[in-house]
C-alpha positions in Angstrom: 70.4 76.9 94.7 69.2 80.2 96.1 68.4 82.9 93.5 71.0 85.5 94.6 73.9 83.2 95.5 77.3 85.0 95.2 75.7 88.4 94.4 76.8 91.6 96.1 73.8 93.9 96.7 73.7 97.5 97.8 70.2 98.3 99.3 69.6 101.9 100.2 67.1 102.8 102.9 67.7 99.4 104.5 67.8 100.3 108.2 64.0 99.7 108.6 60.7 99.0 106.9 60.7 97.5 103.4 64.4 98.1 103.2 65.2 95.9 106.2 62.9 93.1 105.0 64.4 93.3 101.6 68.0 93.1 103.0 67.1 90.0 105.0 65.3 88.4 102.0 68.4 89.0 99.8 70.7 87.6 102.4 68.5 84.5 102.7 68.6 84.2 98.9 72.4 84.1 99.1 73.5 87.7 98.6 76.2 89.6 100.5 74.4 92.9 101.5 75.5 96.5 101.9 73.2 98.3 104.4 72.7 102.0 104.0 71.2 104.2 106.7 70.9 107.9 107.5 69.8 108.3 111.1 68.9 104.8 112.4 72.4 103.6 113.2 71.5 101.2 116.0 68.8 99.5 113.9 71.2 99.2 110.9 73.9 97.6 113.1 71.4 95.1 114.5 70.4 94.2 110.9 74.1 93.7 110.0 74.4 91.3 113.0 71.2 89.5 111.9 72.6 89.0 108.4 75.9 87.7 109.7 74.1 85.2 112.0 72.6 83.5 109.0 76.0 83.1 107.4 76.1 86.0 105.0 78.4 89.0 104.9 77.1 92.5 105.5 78.6 96.0 105.4 77.3 99.2 107.1 77.4 102.5 105.4 75.9 105.9 106.0 74.6 108.3 103.3 72.4 111.4 103.9 70.6 111.9 100.7 68.9 115.0 102.1 72.3 116.7 102.3 72.8 117.4 98.6 76.1 119.1 99.1 77.7 115.9 100.5 75.5 113.1 99.2 77.6 112.4 96.0 80.8 112.0 98.0 79.1 109.8 100.5 77.6 107.6 97.8 81.0 107.2 96.2 82.5 106.2 99.5 79.7 103.6 99.9 80.4 102.1 96.5 84.2 102.2 96.9 83.9 100.4 100.3 81.7 97.8 98.6 84.2 97.1 95.8 87.1 97.0 98.3 85.4 94.4 100.4 83.7 92.3 97.7 85.6 93.2 94.5 82.4 94.1 92.7 78.8 95.2 93.0 76.1 93.1 91.2 72.9 94.6 92.4 71.6 98.1 93.4 68.2 98.6 94.9 67.3 102.2 95.4 64.8 102.0 98.3 65.8 105.2 100.2 62.8 107.6 100.1 61.7 110.9 101.6 59.6 110.3 104.8 55.8 110.2 104.1 55.1 113.3 106.1 55.4 117.1 105.7 56.5 118.0 102.1 55.4 114.5 101.0 51.7 115.4 101.5 51.7 119.0 100.3 49.4 120.0 97.4 50.5 122.4 94.6 49.6 125.7 96.3 51.2 124.6 99.5 54.6 123.7 97.9 57.4 126.2 98.2 60.5 126.1 95.9 62.5 124.7 98.8 60.0 122.0 99.8 59.5 120.9 96.2 63.0 119.7 96.0 63.1 117.7 99.2 61.4 114.5 97.9 63.3 114.9 94.6 66.7 115.2 96.3 66.2 111.9 98.2 64.1 109.8 95.8 65.3 111.0 92.4 68.7 112.5 92.8 69.7 109.9 95.3 68.8 107.1 92.9 70.7 108.9 90.1 73.8 109.2 92.3 73.8 105.6 93.3 73.2 104.3 89.7 76.0 106.5 88.4 78.4 105.3 91.0 77.8 101.6 90.5 77.6 101.8 86.7 81.3 101.7 85.9 81.8 98.6 88.0 78.8 96.8 86.4 79.9 97.7 83.0 83.4 96.4 83.8 82.0 93.1 84.9 79.5 93.1 81.9 76.6 92.3 84.3 74.4 94.0 86.9 70.9 94.9 87.9 69.5 98.2 89.2 66.0 98.5 90.6 64.4 101.8 91.4 61.3 102.4 93.4 58.3 104.5 92.2 54.7 104.6 93.3 51.3 104.3 91.7 50.6 108.1 91.9 53.3 108.4 89.3 51.1 106.4 86.9 47.6 107.5 87.8 48.1 110.8 89.6 46.9 111.6 93.1 45.0 114.4 94.9 47.9 115.1 97.3 51.6 114.8 97.5 52.5 117.0 94.6 56.3 116.9 94.8 56.2 113.2 95.8 54.2 112.4 92.7 56.6 114.4 90.5 59.6 112.7 92.0 58.2 109.2 91.6 57.2 109.9 88.0 60.7 111.1 87.2 62.1 107.9 88.6 60.3 106.0 85.9 62.0 108.3 83.3 65.3 107.8 85.1 64.9 104.0 84.8 64.2 104.2 81.0 67.2 106.4 80.5 69.5 104.1 82.5 68.2 101.1 80.7 69.2 102.6 77.3 72.6 103.9 78.6 73.7 100.7 80.3 72.4 98.1 77.8 73.1 95.3 77.0 74.8 94.1 80.1 73.0 96.0 82.9 69.3 95.6 83.4 67.3 98.5 85.0 63.7 98.3 86.1 61.2 100.1 88.4 58.7 98.8 90.9 55.7 101.1 91.4 54.3 100.4 94.8 50.6 100.7 95.8 49.4 100.7 99.4 51.9 98.7 101.3 51.5 98.1 105.1 54.3 100.2 106.6 54.6 102.8 109.3 52.4 105.3 107.3 49.3 103.2 107.9 49.5 103.9 111.6 48.8 107.6 110.9 45.4 106.8 109.3 42.0 106.9 111.0 39.8 103.8 110.9 37.8 105.1 107.9 41.0 106.1 106.0 42.4 102.6 106.7 39.3 101.0 105.3 39.3 103.1 102.2 43.0 102.6 101.5 42.7 98.8 102.2 39.9 98.5 99.7 41.4 100.5 96.9 42.7 97.5 95.1 41.0 94.4 93.7 42.5 92.1 96.4 41.0 94.3 99.1 44.0 94.4 101.4 47.4 96.1 101.9 50.4 94.6 100.3 53.0 93.3 102.7 56.6 94.3 103.0 57.6 90.7 102.4 55.7 90.7 99.1 57.7 93.7 98.0 61.0 92.1 99.0 60.2 88.9 97.1 59.4 90.9 94.0 62.6 92.8 94.3 64.6 89.5 94.7 62.9 88.2 91.6 63.8 91.3 89.6 67.4 91.2 90.8 67.8 87.5 90.0 68.5 85.6 86.7 64.8 84.5 86.8 64.0 87.9 85.4 66.9 88.0 82.9 64.7 89.2 80.0 62.9 92.0 81.9 64.5 95.4 81.2 63.4 99.1 81.2 60.0 98.2 82.7 57.8 99.5 85.5 56.4 96.6 87.4 53.3 97.6 89.4 52.8 96.0 92.8 49.5 97.3 93.9 47.0 94.5 94.1 45.2 95.8 91.0 44.6 99.4 91.8 46.1 100.8 88.6 45.2 98.6 85.6 47.0 99.1 82.3 
C-alpha cells in the first residue's frame, strides 16, 4: 500500500523545482494532485499529463500570490475546484515561494517598504490564505495535514536576505498558530530547508558553491527528491503523532 493512497493533495508552487518533484512523488504514493502555477503554464500542463500517465488524477490551477488584491479569490477558486472534483481536500503543501533573486537577497538598509512585503506576500500571506481556505473542509472531514515551508535562516539568522529571513521565521509562527487552531483533527508542521540543489545553485561561483556545499555535516547539497520524500512522510499516516513541529532538512547545518 502506498503511503498517500486515496489522498487529495494541493501542492502550491508545483510547476517546477521542488514543487514538481513533490507532485510526482505524491502521485506515485497514490495521491490525486492539484498543481498550482503562476507563470509556467506549459510546464504545469506537462506535469499534469505526466501524473495522468501514471494513473493518477491531476488538476491545473493558477494563483498569483504576488498580486495581493486578487490572491484570496484565486486561492478560494482553487480550493472550490478541488472540492468539486474530488469532494474533499486532505493535504496542503505550501511550496510557493518568492524567487531567490532581487528582494530576496537585500540586506536591511537596502530594503524599502515595498520590497519588504514582496517575500512576505508570497511565502507568508500565501500560506495563510491557502490554509484558511482548506481548513473548513479538513475540519468537516475531521482529518487533514498542512505542511508549510521555511528555511534555516529563520532558525539561525543570515547575513543577507532580510525580508526573506523574516518571512520564513513568520511561517514557523504561522504553523504553531494553525496547529493550535486546527487541533485535534488537522496536523500542521513546517519543514525548514537548508541548501537544496535547485536553480539558485547555478548562480553561484565555484568558490561559493564549495562553501555552500560544505556548510553541513554531510558535505553536500540536499536533493529535491529528499525534500519530496520528507514531505510525503509528513503528509502520511506514518507521521500521525507529529504536530506543530519544525522539521529541519539541512544535513546538519543548524543543530538544536
